[in-house]
C-alpha positions as CSV (number, residue, x, y, z in Angstrom):
1,X,-41.9,-46.0,79.5
2,X,-42.3,-42.7,77.7
3,X,-42.7,-40.3,80.6
4,X,-40.4,-37.7,82.0
5,X,-39.0,-38.0,85.5
6,X,-38.0,-34.8,87.3
7,X,-36.0,-34.7,90.5
8,X,-35.5,-31.3,92.2
9,X,-32.5,-30.7,94.4
10,X,-30.9,-27.8,96.2
11,X,-30.2,-25.5,93.2
12,X,-30.3,-28.4,90.7
13,X,-32.7,-30.3,88.6
14,X,-32.4,-33.8,87.2
15,X,-34.6,-34.7,84.3
16,X,-34.8,-38.1,82.7
17,X,-36.3,-38.3,79.2
18,X,-37.4,-40.9,76.8
19,X,-35.4,-40.4,73.5
20,X,-38.3,-41.8,71.5
21,X,-40.5,-38.9,72.6
22,X,-37.8,-36.2,72.5
23,X,-35.1,-36.6,69.8
24,X,-31.5,-36.4,71.0
25,X,-30.7,-33.2,69.1
26,X,-33.8,-31.5,70.7
27,X,-32.5,-32.5,74.1
28,X,-29.0,-31.1,73.3
29,X,-30.5,-27.9,72.0
30,X,-32.7,-27.4,75.1
31,X,-29.7,-28.1,77.4
32,X,-27.5,-25.6,75.4
33,X,-29.9,-22.8,76.2
34,X,-29.0,-23.2,79.9
35,X,-25.2,-23.2,79.6
36,X,-25.0,-19.5,80.6
37,X,-26.9,-20.1,83.9
38,X,-26.2,-23.7,84.8
39,X,-23.7,-26.4,84.7
40,X,-25.1,-29.0,82.3
41,X,-24.5,-32.7,82.4
42,X,-26.0,-35.3,80.0
43,X,-25.9,-39.0,80.6
44,X,-27.4,-42.1,79.2
45,X,-29.2,-44.0,82.0
46,X,-30.9,-46.8,80.0
47,X,-32.0,-47.9,76.6
48,X,-33.3,-44.8,74.8
49,X,-33.3,-42.9,78.1
50,X,-31.2,-39.7,78.6
51,X,-30.7,-37.9,81.9
52,X,-30.1,-34.1,82.0
53,X,-28.7,-32.5,85.1
54,X,-28.8,-28.7,85.5
55,X,-26.9,-27.3,88.4
56,X,-27.2,-23.5,89.0
57,X,-24.0,-21.5,88.8
58,X,-25.3,-19.0,91.3
59,X,-26.6,-19.9,94.8
60,X,-30.2,-19.4,95.6
61,X,-31.6,-20.4,92.2
62,X,-35.1,-21.8,91.9
63,X,-34.8,-25.4,90.8
64,X,-38.5,-25.7,90.1
65,X,-38.3,-22.7,87.7
66,X,-35.3,-24.4,85.9
67,X,-37.3,-27.6,85.5
68,X,-40.3,-25.7,84.0
69,X,-38.1,-23.6,81.7
70,X,-36.2,-26.7,80.6
71,X,-39.4,-28.6,79.8
72,X,-40.7,-25.6,77.8
73,X,-37.4,-25.2,75.9
74,X,-37.4,-29.0,75.2
75,X,-40.9,-28.8,73.6
76,X,-39.8,-25.7,71.5
77,X,-36.7,-27.5,70.3
78,X,-38.7,-30.6,69.3
79,X,-41.2,-28.5,67.5
80,X,-38.5,-26.6,65.6
81,X,-37.0,-29.9,64.5
82,X,-40.3,-31.1,63.2
83,X,-40.8,-28.0,61.2
84,X,-37.3,-28.3,59.7
85,X,-37.9,-32.0,58.8
86,X,-41.2,-31.0,57.1
87,X,-39.6,-28.2,55.1
88,X,-36.2,-29.8,54.4
89,X,-36.6,-29.9,50.6
90,X,-37.6,-26.2,50.4
91,X,-34.7,-25.2,52.7
92,X,-32.2,-27.1,50.5
93,X,-33.6,-25.6,47.3
94,X,-33.4,-22.0,48.6
95,X,-29.9,-22.6,50.0
96,X,-28.7,-24.0,46.7
97,X,-30.1,-21.1,44.8
98,X,-28.6,-18.6,47.2
99,X,-25.1,-20.2,47.0
100,X,-25.3,-20.5,43.2
101,X,-26.1,-16.8,43.0
102,X,-23.3,-15.9,45.3
103,X,-20.8,-17.7,43.1
104,X,-20.9,-14.7,40.7
105,X,-20.9,-14.5,37.0
106,X,-19.7,-17.4,34.9
107,X,-16.0,-17.7,34.3
108,X,-14.1,-17.6,31.0
109,X,-14.3,-21.4,30.6
110,X,-18.0,-21.4,31.2
111,X,-18.5,-18.6,28.6
112,X,-16.3,-20.4,26.0
113,X,-18.3,-23.6,26.6
114,X,-21.6,-21.9,25.8
115,X,-23.2,-22.8,22.4
116,X,-24.1,-19.5,20.8
117,X,-25.4,-19.9,17.2
118,X,-25.9,-17.2,14.6
119,X,-29.7,-17.2,15.2
120,X,-29.3,-16.3,19.0
121,X,-26.1,-14.3,19.0
122,X,-27.7,-10.9,18.5
123,X,-31.0,-11.4,20.3
124,X,-31.8,-8.7,22.9
125,X,-35.1,-9.6,24.6
126,X,-34.5,-7.1,27.4
127,X,-33.6,-4.2,25.2
128,X,-30.3,-3.5,26.9
129,X,-28.3,-3.2,23.8
130,X,-30.1,0.0,22.8
131,X,-28.0,3.1,22.7
132,X,-28.7,5.9,25.2
133,X,-29.7,8.3,22.4
134,X,-32.2,5.8,21.0
135,X,-33.7,5.1,24.4
136,X,-34.0,8.8,25.5
137,X,-34.5,10.7,22.3
138,X,-36.8,13.7,22.5
139,X,-40.1,13.2,20.9
140,X,-42.0,15.8,18.9
141,X,-39.1,17.6,17.1
142,X,-38.5,16.9,13.5
143,X,-35.1,16.3,11.9
144,X,-35.1,19.8,10.5
145,X,-35.7,21.4,13.9
146,X,-32.9,19.3,15.4
147,X,-30.5,20.5,12.6
148,X,-31.4,24.2,13.2
149,X,-30.8,23.7,17.0
150,X,-27.4,22.3,16.2
151,X,-26.3,25.0,13.6
152,X,-23.9,27.6,14.8
153,X,-25.4,31.1,15.2
154,X,-23.6,33.9,13.2
155,X,-22.9,37.1,15.2
156,X,-25.1,40.1,14.1
157,X,-23.7,43.3,12.9
158,X,-24.5,46.3,15.3
159,X,-24.4,48.9,12.4
160,X,-27.3,47.3,10.6
161,X,-29.7,48.2,13.3
């Protein structure tokens, strides 16, 4: 039997579900959403059958609305679980990369263990070892003009004028 049985009561709802249709963690997730508004009770009533009872914390609650909201949330939880199962490999890869990046730069032991040969020791493919002067030198002035700009200016004699 893979159907869902719903029993409405005075401010309460009892829903019996087939675990082969709705996974147990999806049922738990849907029930958790109602914890702020209802008292939630989960029980196993048969082989692969789970019963969820929602009892309103405040009087005058609409039990039919609770039943509909629970069924919608149950479907949403089951769908989220299916998406996670389909994308598990991608999620694990991204999480691993994020945690590896958060670990920070390599430690002294890691740096000492690196094999750096003479042919790769002074490579600078990103050009970050360039000095500031080399990187931002002014273009267009010759070496003589630069020397004249740097030479001190002698004070002029006022009597010569």
